[in-house]
C-alpha positions as CSV (number, residue, x, y, z in Angstrom):
1,X,-46.9,-26.3,-6.1
2,X,-46.1,-24.5,-2.8
3,X,-43.1,-22.2,-2.6
4,X,-41.7,-20.3,0.4
5,X,-40.2,-16.9,0.9
6,X,-38.7,-14.9,3.8
7,X,-38.7,-11.1,4.2
8,X,-37.0,-9.2,6.9
9,X,-39.3,-6.2,7.2
10,X,-43.0,-6.0,7.6
11,X,-43.1,-3.1,5.0
12,X,-42.2,-5.7,2.4
13,X,-45.2,-7.9,3.1
14,X,-47.8,-8.1,0.3
15,X,-51.3,-6.6,0.8
16,X,-52.6,-10.2,0.8
17,X,-50.9,-10.7,4.2
18,X,-53.6,-8.5,5.9
19,X,-56.4,-10.2,4.0
20,X,-55.2,-13.6,5.3
21,X,-54.5,-12.5,8.9
22,X,-57.1,-13.5,11.5
23,X,-56.8,-10.4,13.7
24,X,-55.1,-7.0,14.2
25,X,-52.0,-8.4,16.0
26,X,-51.1,-10.4,12.9
27,X,-51.5,-7.4,10.5
28,X,-48.8,-5.3,9.0
29,X,-49.5,-2.1,10.9
30,X,-49.0,-3.8,14.3
31,X,-46.0,-5.8,13.1
32,X,-44.4,-2.5,12.0
33,X,-44.9,-1.1,15.5
34,X,-43.2,-4.1,17.1
35,X,-40.3,-3.7,14.7
36,X,-39.8,-0.1,15.6
37,X,-40.2,-0.4,19.4
38,X,-39.3,-4.1,20.2
39,X,-36.5,-5.2,17.8
40,X,-35.9,-8.9,18.1
41,X,-34.7,-10.0,14.7
42,X,-38.2,-10.2,13.2
43,X,-38.6,-11.9,9.9
44,X,-41.7,-13.1,8.1
45,X,-42.3,-16.4,6.2
46,X,-44.7,-16.6,3.3
47,X,-46.2,-19.8,1.8
48,X,-47.4,-19.3,-1.8
49,X,-49.6,-21.6,-3.9
50,X,-48.7,-20.4,-7.3
51,X,-49.2,-16.6,-7.0
52,X,-51.6,-16.9,-4.1
53,X,-50.6,-16.4,-0.4
54,X,-52.0,-19.3,1.6
55,X,-50.0,-19.1,4.9
56,X,-47.8,-16.6,6.8
57,X,-45.7,-16.6,9.9
58,X,-44.0,-14.1,12.1
59,X,-40.7,-15.3,13.7
60,X,-38.4,-13.5,16.2
61,X,-35.5,-14.5,18.4
62,X,-34.9,-14.1,22.1
63,X,-32.7,-15.6,24.8
64,X,-35.2,-17.2,27.2
65,X,-35.4,-19.7,30.0
66,X,-36.6,-22.9,28.2
67,X,-38.0,-24.4,31.5
68,X,-39.9,-21.2,32.4
69,X,-43.0,-23.0,33.7
70,X,-40.8,-25.0,36.1
71,X,-39.1,-21.8,37.3
72,X,-35.7,-23.3,36.4
73,X,-32.9,-21.0,34.9
74,X,-32.3,-22.5,31.5
75,X,-31.2,-19.7,29.1
76,X,-31.2,-20.5,25.5
77,X,-31.6,-18.6,22.2
78,X,-35.0,-19.5,20.9
79,X,-36.6,-18.7,17.5
80,X,-40.3,-18.0,18.3
81,X,-43.1,-18.3,15.9
82,X,-45.4,-15.8,17.4
83,X,-46.3,-12.1,17.8
84,X,-43.4,-10.3,19.6
85,X,-45.4,-8.7,22.4
86,X,-46.9,-11.4,24.7
87,X,-50.4,-11.7,23.2
88,X,-52.4,-14.9,22.8
89,X,-52.7,-14.6,19.0
90,X,-50.8,-17.3,17.1
91,X,-47.9,-16.2,14.9
92,X,-48.7,-18.6,12.0
93,X,-52.0,-18.5,10.1
94,X,-53.7,-19.4,6.9
95,X,-55.1,-22.6,5.4
96,X,-54.5,-25.7,7.6
97,X,-52.5,-27.7,5.1
98,X,-50.4,-24.6,4.2
99,X,-49.7,-24.0,7.9
100,X,-48.3,-27.5,8.2
101,X,-46.1,-27.0,5.1
102,X,-44.9,-23.6,6.4
103,X,-44.0,-25.1,9.8
104,X,-41.8,-27.7,8.1
105,X,-40.2,-25.1,6.0
106,X,-39.4,-23.0,9.0
107,X,-37.9,-26.0,10.8
108,X,-35.5,-26.4,7.8
109,X,-34.7,-22.8,7.4
110,X,-34.1,-21.8,11.1
111,X,-31.0,-23.3,12.7
112,X,-31.3,-24.1,16.4
113,X,-34.4,-24.3,18.6
114,X,-37.8,-23.2,17.2
115,X,-40.8,-22.7,19.4
116,X,-44.3,-22.2,17.9
117,X,-46.6,-20.6,20.5
118,X,-50.4,-20.2,20.9
119,X,-51.6,-22.7,18.3
120,X,-55.4,-22.9,18.4
121,X,-55.4,-26.5,17.1
122,X,-53.6,-29.3,18.9
123,X,-50.5,-30.2,16.8
124,X,-50.5,-33.5,15.0
125,X,-46.8,-33.2,13.9
126,X,-44.5,-35.9,15.0
127,X,-41.3,-34.0,14.1
128,X,-40.8,-32.5,17.5
129,X,-42.3,-31.9,21.0
130,X,-45.9,-30.7,21.4
131,X,-48.0,-29.7,24.4
132,X,-50.1,-27.1,26.0
133,X,-49.1,-23.5,26.7
134,X,-51.0,-20.9,28.8
135,X,-54.7,-20.9,27.9
136,X,-56.5,-17.8,26.9
137,X,-59.5,-16.9,29.0
138,X,-62.5,-15.7,27.0
139,X,-65.9,-14.5,28.0
140,X,-68.7,-15.0,25.4
141,X,-70.8,-11.8,25.5
142,X,-74.5,-12.4,25.0
143,X,-75.4,-9.7,27.6
144,X,-77.6,-6.7,26.9
145,X,-75.7,-4.5,29.3
146,X,-73.7,-4.5,32.6
147,X,-76.8,-5.1,34.7
148,X,-77.8,-8.1,32.6
149,X,-74.2,-9.5,33.0
150,X,-74.2,-9.1,36.8
151,X,-77.7,-10.6,37.0
152,X,-76.3,-13.6,35.1
153,X,-73.7,-14.3,37.7
154,X,-74.4,-16.8,40.5
155,X,-75.1,-15.2,43.8
156,X,-71.6,-15.6,45.4
157,X,-69.8,-14.3,42.3
158,X,-72.2,-11.4,41.9
159,X,-71.6,-10.4,45.6
160,X,-67.9,-10.7,45.1
161,X,-68.0,-8.4,42.0
162,X,-70.1,-5.9,44.0
163,X,-67.4,-5.9,46.7
164,X,-64.6,-5.5,44.2
165,X,-66.3,-2.4,42.7
166,X,-67.6,-0.8,45.9
167,X,-67.5,2.9,45.7
168,X,-64.3,4.6,47.0
169,X,-64.4,8.4,46.8
170,X,-60.6,8.6,46.1
171,X,-60.7,6.1,43.2
172,X,-61.3,7.5,39.7
173,X,-61.1,5.7,36.4
174,X,-60.0,7.6,33.2
175,X,-59.8,6.7,29.6
176,X,-56.7,8.1,27.9
177,X,-54.6,8.0,24.7
178,X,-51.6,5.8,25.0
179,X,-49.5,8.9,24.2
180,X,-50.2,9.9,27.8
181,X,-48.5,6.7,29.1
182,X,-46.1,7.7,31.9
183,X,-42.9,6.5,33.5
184,X,-44.9,5.6,36.6
185,X,-47.1,3.3,34.5
186,X,-44.1,1.7,33.0
187,X,-42.6,0.9,36.4
188,X,-45.9,-0.7,37.3
189,X,-45.7,-2.8,34.1
190,X,-42.2,-3.9,35.1
191,X,-43.5,-5.1,38.5
192,X,-46.1,-7.3,36.7
193,X,-43.4,-8.5,34.4
194,X,-41.1,-9.5,37.3
195,X,-43.8,-11.6,38.9
196,X,-44.8,-13.3,35.6
197,X,-44.1,-17.1,35.5
198,X,-44.1,-17.2,31.7
199,X,-41.7,-14.4,30.8
200,X,-41.1,-13.6,27.1
201,X,-39.9,-10.2,25.9
202,X,-39.7,-7.2,28.2
203,X,-41.2,-4.3,26.3
204,X,-39.9,-0.8,26.3
205,X,-41.5,2.4,27.5
206,X,-41.7,3.7,24.0
207,X,-43.5,0.6,22.9
208,X,-46.4,1.6,25.1
209,X,-46.2,5.4,24.6
210,X,-46.4,5.0,20.8
211,X,-49.1,2.3,20.4
212,X,-51.4,3.0,17.5
213,X,-54.6,5.0,18.3
214,X,-56.7,1.9,18.2
215,X,-55.5,1.0,21.6
216,X,-57.4,2.2,24.7
217,X,-55.6,3.1,27.9
218,X,-57.7,2.9,31.1
219,X,-56.1,4.4,34.2
220,X,-57.1,3.8,37.9
221,X,-56.2,6.9,40.0
222,X,-56.2,7.2,43.8
223,X,-56.2,11.0,44.7
224,X,-54.7,11.7,41.2
225,X,-51.9,9.1,41.7
226,X,-51.8,6.2,39.3
227,X,-52.3,2.8,41.1
228,X,-53.0,0.7,38.1
229,X,-53.9,0.7,34.4
230,X,-54.6,-1.5,31.4
231,X,-54.6,-1.3,27.7
232,X,-57.3,-2.9,25.5
233,X,-58.1,-3.2,21.8
234,X,-61.4,-3.6,20.0
235,X,-60.9,-5.6,16.8
236,X,-63.6,-7.1,14.6
237,X,-65.9,-9.1,17.0
238,X,-63.5,-9.2,20.0
239,X,-62.5,-6.9,22.8
240,X,-58.9,-7.7,23.9
241,X,-57.2,-7.1,27.1
242,X,-53.6,-6.3,25.9
243,X,-51.3,-5.4,28.8
244,X,-51.4,-3.7,32.2
245,X,-49.6,-2.6,35.3
246,X,-50.3,-2.5,39.0
247,X,-49.0,-0.8,42.2
248,X,-49.1,-3.9,44.3
249,X,-49.0,-2.1,47.6
250,X,-52.3,-0.3,46.8
251,X,-53.7,-3.4,45.2
252,X,-54.1,-5.1,48.6
253,X,-56.4,-2.3,49.8
254,X,-58.3,-1.3,46.7
255,X,-58.4,-4.5,44.7
256,X,-57.0,-2.5,41.7
257,X,-56.3,-5.5,39.5
258,X,-59.8,-6.9,39.9
259,X,-61.4,-3.5,39.4
260,X,-59.4,-3.1,36.2
261,X,-60.3,-6.6,35.1
262,X,-64.0,-5.9,35.6
263,X,-63.7,-2.7,33.6
264,X,-62.4,-4.8,30.7
265,X,-65.6,-6.9,30.9
266,X,-67.8,-3.8,31.3
267,X,-66.2,-2.1,28.3
268,X,-66.4,-5.2,26.1
269,X,-70.1,-5.5,26.9
270,X,-70.8,-1.8,26.2
271,X,-69.0,-2.2,22.9
272,X,-71.2,-5.1,22.0
273,X,-68.2,-7.3,21.3
274,X,-69.1,-10.9,20.7
275,X,-66.1,-12.1,22.7
276,X,-64.1,-10.5,25.5
277,X,-60.5,-11.9,25.4
278,X,-59.1,-11.5,29.0
279,X,-55.6,-12.8,28.3
280,X,-53.4,-15.7,29.3
281,X,-52.5,-15.2,33.0
282,X,-54.4,-15.1,36.3
283,X,-56.9,-17.6,35.0
284,X,-58.9,-18.1,38.3
285,X,-60.1,-14.5,38.8
286,X,-61.0,-14.2,35.1
287,X,-63.0,-17.5,35.3
288,X,-64.7,-16.1,38.4
289,X,-66.0,-13.3,36.1
290,X,-67.4,-15.8,33.6
291,X,-64.4,-16.4,31.4
292,X,-63.7,-19.9,30.0
293,X,-60.1,-21.2,29.4
294,X,-59.5,-21.8,25.8
295,X,-56.6,-24.3,25.3
296,X,-53.6,-23.2,23.3
297,X,-50.8,-25.3,22.2
298,X,-47.1,-25.2,21.5
299,X,-44.7,-27.1,19.2
300,X,-41.0,-27.3,19.6
301,X,-38.3,-28.5,17.2
302,X,-34.5,-28.4,17.0
303,X,-32.5,-28.4,13.7
304,X,-30.0,-30.8,15.3
305,X,-31.3,-34.4,15.0
306,X,-30.0,-35.5,18.4
307,X,-31.2,-32.4,20.2
308,X,-34.6,-32.7,18.5
309,X,-34.9,-36.4,19.7
310,X,-34.1,-35.3,23.2
311,X,-36.7,-32.5,23.0
312,X,-39.3,-34.9,21.8
313,X,-38.6,-37.4,24.6
314,X,-38.7,-34.8,27.3
315,X,-41.2,-32.4,25.7
316,X,-43.7,-32.7,28.5
317,X,-41.5,-30.7,30.8
318,X,-41.8,-27.7,28.5
319,X,-45.6,-27.4,28.7
320,X,-48.0,-25.6,31.0
321,X,-49.5,-28.1,33.3
322,X,-51.8,-26.2,35.7
323,X,-55.2,-28.0,36.1
324,X,-58.1,-25.5,36.0
325,X,-61.5,-26.4,37.5
326,X,-64.4,-24.7,36.0
327,X,-65.8,-22.1,38.5
328,X,-69.3,-22.2,37.0
329,X,-69.7,-18.5,37.9
330,X,-72.5,-17.9,35.4
331,X,-76.0,-19.3,36.1
332,X,-76.1,-20.9,32.6
333,X,-73.0,-22.9,33.4
334,X,-75.1,-25.2,35.7
335,X,-77.5,-26.1,32.9
């Protein structure tokens, strides 16, 4: 028989939580970091089969624009089942039947609007609204090295990548610890955040400055001035793009964003990662570098019967609808 529990602090989670988690972002150490530097009423649900943990979920609450993909102001307090830092990892994990049971328990336990983000499997639930959210763009890495990767690109995309990374004497890339994160970098993050069409939480300066040592900060300097940066994480068989910032004025001249994006690909190849997870935004430039959009799904539910009925009837306006055509940037794509 399945039983359910809720704890309010990640420090209270059992060791089995990390064993069940699929990646670093779901694990206790990272959840403790988000609690300390991005407080948003985090709580954690556990589904037990006897004395065995079979499913877990991270839940947090924010006031967000419900119709964010339509760019319509629609502020509402939402209980989000997800990781509180805008990553593509899903916030609920475990055995499939236990995930479904835990979803239903969360719908009963949480009063108001519940939004489950970044589900890898298309929801079969009929209790609320379902649909697509932003896809994650992933490059499968079967390349021996950077040269092998560039040779695998079709001619036009290889030429484009060469132009992006053409030598500029004033441009220098550096790898740093996140403890060296600066106010200038944070302002560049805020510029990216303002332009985002799918805003969730706005992270603090300290969130970046105190990231665990596993995270890698790559900085793009122009004559010793920061014009862009990104943070990445290598975990198990995947190299993750995490977050970044850009000086948009310099970006026009130096293609900073694309240079940094290609550095993520290069680093992932050099680390021999099986997958390079490039994130959920700017799909087209990522696909031009060989990434494939991986569909992710959302599920929405309201504790009020009538509101839930309305959400279910109009759920398609909540989902991400952009149609992406495959760029076929890699030679193998034409096979």
